[in-house]
C-alpha positions as CSV (number, residue, x, y, z in Angstrom):
1,X,-5.7,34.7,-7.7
2,X,-7.3,35.4,-4.4
3,X,-9.1,33.1,-1.8
4,X,-6.3,30.5,-2.2
5,X,-7.8,28.6,0.8
6,X,-10.6,27.4,-1.4
7,X,-10.4,24.3,-3.6
8,X,-11.6,26.3,-6.5
9,X,-8.9,29.0,-6.3
10,X,-6.2,26.1,-6.0
11,X,-7.7,24.7,-9.2
12,X,-7.7,28.0,-10.8
13,X,-4.1,28.6,-10.0
14,X,-3.0,25.2,-11.4
15,X,-4.9,25.5,-14.5
16,X,-3.7,29.1,-15.4
17,X,-0.2,28.3,-14.5
18,X,0.0,26.4,-17.8
19,X,0.0,29.7,-19.4
20,X,0.6,32.6,-17.0
21,X,2.9,33.1,-14.1
22,X,0.3,32.9,-11.2
23,X,0.6,34.0,-7.6
24,X,-2.0,32.9,-5.1
25,X,-3.0,35.0,-2.0
26,X,-5.3,34.5,1.0
27,X,-6.1,36.2,4.3
28,X,-4.3,33.2,6.2
29,X,-1.3,31.0,5.4
30,X,-2.3,28.0,3.0
31,X,-0.2,25.1,1.7
32,X,0.1,25.9,-2.1
33,X,2.4,24.3,-4.9
34,X,2.4,27.7,-6.4
35,X,4.0,31.2,-5.3
36,X,1.9,32.3,-2.4
37,X,1.5,35.8,-0.6
38,X,-0.6,36.1,2.6
39,X,-2.7,39.3,2.4
40,X,-5.9,40.4,4.1
41,X,-6.8,42.9,1.3
42,X,-6.9,45.8,3.6
43,X,-6.3,49.3,2.6
44,X,-2.6,48.8,3.5
45,X,1.0,48.6,2.0
46,X,0.5,44.8,1.9
47,X,-2.3,44.8,-0.6
48,X,-0.3,47.6,-2.8
49,X,2.7,45.5,-2.7
50,X,0.7,42.4,-3.9
51,X,-0.3,44.0,-7.0
52,X,3.0,45.5,-8.2
53,X,4.1,44.0,-11.5
54,X,0.8,42.2,-12.0
55,X,-1.1,42.2,-15.3
56,X,-4.3,40.7,-14.2
57,X,-6.3,39.6,-11.1
58,X,-8.6,36.8,-10.5
59,X,-10.8,38.0,-7.6
60,X,-12.8,35.2,-6.1
61,X,-15.8,36.5,-4.2
62,X,-17.8,33.2,-3.4
63,X,-19.0,33.9,0.0
64,X,-17.5,31.5,2.6
65,X,-20.1,29.4,4.7
66,X,-20.3,29.4,8.4
67,X,-19.9,33.3,9.0
68,X,-22.5,35.9,9.6
69,X,-23.9,37.7,6.4
70,X,-22.5,41.2,7.9
71,X,-19.1,39.6,8.0
72,X,-19.4,38.1,4.5
73,X,-20.4,41.6,3.3
74,X,-17.5,43.4,5.0
75,X,-15.1,40.7,3.7
76,X,-15.9,40.6,0.1
77,X,-17.0,44.1,-0.5
78,X,-14.2,45.9,1.3
79,X,-11.8,43.4,0.2
80,X,-12.7,43.8,-3.4
81,X,-12.7,47.5,-3.1
82,X,-9.2,47.7,-1.5
83,X,-7.9,45.4,-4.1
84,X,-9.2,47.0,-7.1
85,X,-8.1,50.4,-5.7
86,X,-4.6,49.2,-5.3
87,X,-4.8,47.4,-8.7
88,X,-5.8,50.4,-10.7
89,X,-3.2,52.7,-8.9
90,X,-0.5,50.0,-10.0
91,X,-1.7,49.8,-13.6
92,X,-3.3,46.4,-13.5
93,X,-5.0,46.0,-16.9
94,X,-7.8,43.4,-16.1
95,X,-9.8,41.8,-13.2
96,X,-12.0,38.8,-13.5
97,X,-14.3,38.5,-10.8
98,X,-15.7,35.1,-9.9
99,X,-19.1,35.2,-8.2
100,X,-22.1,33.0,-8.0
101,X,-25.2,32.5,-10.0
102,X,-26.9,32.3,-6.8
103,X,-27.3,36.3,-7.4
104,X,-30.0,35.5,-10.0
105,X,-31.8,32.9,-7.9
106,X,-34.6,35.2,-7.2
107,X,-36.3,34.4,-10.5
108,X,-38.6,31.4,-11.1
109,X,-37.3,28.5,-12.7
110,X,-39.4,28.7,-15.6
111,X,-37.6,31.6,-16.9
112,X,-34.4,31.7,-18.9
113,X,-32.4,34.2,-17.1
114,X,-29.8,36.2,-19.2
115,X,-26.9,38.4,-17.9
116,X,-28.7,41.6,-18.5
117,X,-31.5,40.8,-16.1
118,X,-31.4,42.5,-12.9
119,X,-29.8,40.4,-10.1
120,X,-32.2,39.3,-7.3
121,X,-30.2,37.7,-4.4
122,X,-32.2,37.0,-1.5
123,X,-31.8,39.7,1.2
124,X,-30.6,37.2,3.8
125,X,-28.1,35.1,1.6
126,X,-24.5,35.0,0.9
127,X,-25.4,35.8,-2.5
128,X,-26.1,39.4,-1.5
129,X,-22.5,40.0,-0.4
130,X,-21.4,38.5,-3.9
131,X,-23.5,40.7,-5.7
132,X,-22.5,44.0,-3.9
133,X,-18.9,43.0,-4.7
134,X,-20.0,42.8,-8.3
135,X,-21.3,46.3,-7.9
136,X,-18.0,47.5,-6.8
137,X,-16.3,46.0,-9.9
138,X,-18.8,47.9,-12.1
139,X,-18.1,51.2,-10.7
140,X,-14.3,50.7,-11.3
141,X,-15.1,49.8,-14.9
142,X,-17.5,52.6,-15.4
143,X,-14.8,54.9,-14.3
144,X,-12.3,53.1,-16.6
145,X,-10.0,52.3,-13.8
146,X,-10.0,48.6,-14.7
147,X,-11.4,46.3,-17.1
148,X,-13.7,43.9,-15.3
149,X,-15.1,40.6,-16.3
150,X,-17.9,38.9,-14.0
151,X,-18.0,35.4,-14.3
152,X,-21.2,33.9,-12.4
153,X,-20.6,30.3,-11.8
154,X,-22.9,27.4,-10.9
155,X,-22.3,24.6,-8.4
156,X,-18.8,23.6,-9.0
157,X,-18.3,19.8,-9.3
158,X,-16.2,17.2,-11.1
159,X,-18.2,15.2,-13.4
160,X,-16.9,12.0,-12.5
161,X,-17.7,12.6,-8.9
162,X,-21.4,13.2,-9.7
163,X,-21.8,10.2,-12.1
164,X,-24.9,8.4,-11.6
165,X,-26.6,11.1,-9.4
166,X,-29.7,12.8,-10.2
167,X,-29.0,15.8,-12.5
168,X,-28.6,19.2,-10.8
169,X,-29.3,22.2,-13.2
170,X,-26.8,24.2,-11.3
171,X,-24.0,22.1,-12.0
172,X,-20.6,23.1,-13.7
173,X,-17.5,21.3,-14.0
174,X,-14.6,22.8,-12.3
175,X,-12.4,22.4,-15.4
176,X,-15.0,24.5,-17.4
177,X,-14.6,27.2,-14.8
178,X,-10.8,27.2,-15.4
179,X,-11.4,27.4,-19.1
180,X,-13.8,30.3,-18.6
181,X,-11.4,32.2,-16.3
182,X,-8.6,31.6,-18.7
183,X,-10.6,32.9,-21.7
184,X,-11.6,36.0,-19.8
185,X,-8.0,36.8,-18.9
186,X,-6.8,36.1,-22.4
187,X,-9.4,38.1,-24.4
188,X,-8.1,41.0,-26.3
189,X,-11.3,43.3,-26.0
190,X,-13.9,43.0,-23.3
191,X,-17.3,43.8,-24.1
192,X,-20.8,42.3,-24.0
193,X,-23.9,43.5,-25.5
194,X,-25.7,46.2,-23.6
195,X,-22.7,46.8,-21.5
196,X,-20.1,49.5,-21.7
197,X,-16.7,48.5,-23.0
198,X,-14.5,47.3,-20.4
199,X,-17.2,45.7,-18.3
200,X,-18.9,42.3,-19.1
201,X,-20.9,39.7,-17.2
202,X,-21.1,36.2,-18.2
203,X,-23.0,33.1,-16.7
204,X,-20.8,30.0,-16.6
205,X,-22.6,26.6,-16.6
206,X,-22.8,23.5,-18.4
207,X,-24.6,23.9,-21.8
208,X,-27.0,20.9,-21.2
209,X,-30.4,21.8,-22.4
210,X,-31.5,21.2,-18.8
211,X,-29.1,23.7,-17.2
212,X,-30.6,26.4,-15.2
213,X,-29.1,29.4,-17.1
214,X,-28.2,29.7,-20.7
215,X,-24.3,30.2,-21.5
216,X,-24.8,31.5,-25.0
217,X,-23.5,34.7,-24.2
218,X,-20.3,33.5,-22.9
219,X,-20.1,31.2,-26.0
220,X,-20.3,34.2,-28.3
221,X,-18.2,36.8,-26.1
222,X,-15.6,34.5,-24.6
223,X,-15.5,31.6,-26.9
224,X,-16.6,29.4,-23.9
225,X,-17.3,25.7,-24.9
226,X,-18.2,23.7,-21.9
227,X,-16.4,20.3,-22.2
228,X,-18.8,18.6,-19.4
229,X,-22.4,18.2,-19.8
230,X,-25.2,15.9,-18.4
């Protein structure tokens, strides 16, 4: 699980560790309860060593705040390419790429935007870097080098921490994100309507009727059942 410096990656590691042996990684040292290996995801021996003996990868490509867009693109796109190149060479089976529903934010709120709609990330936003990282994953899947599942997630919260607040249609509970990633890792076969085998994209949100994006495709394709709704 990459991006171990983020609370979401830490939560993913802890949740997935109930079923898998999990290793965390990040570009800088972080305090972690799980096995951790520092790696900058460069095209080097360190990255190649990282994926040895690994069955699956969870690549978190949520763009970090506070840095220029060009740096976000460089970090997420190049890092994803280097990691997936090393993974494919090492025989890694599957990559789950966690990006953001912000890549679909260019559509008006009146539309129920499905996964097969063309992403419209604002040209000057962090979502552009996330979408370009998705494109890297798609090419690896098309060339049958890796199975790649893209999970586009909403604004991650804990239900109890937002109790009493005005509803935000972008909310998704952190525990439901962990559930979705676990399902994507454990699925025997990866496919979704309209996509080639070995490549799938799912929107991960609550299933509230007021949610910004529908999750019926994730429910049908992964068995995703959000436990938290508003």
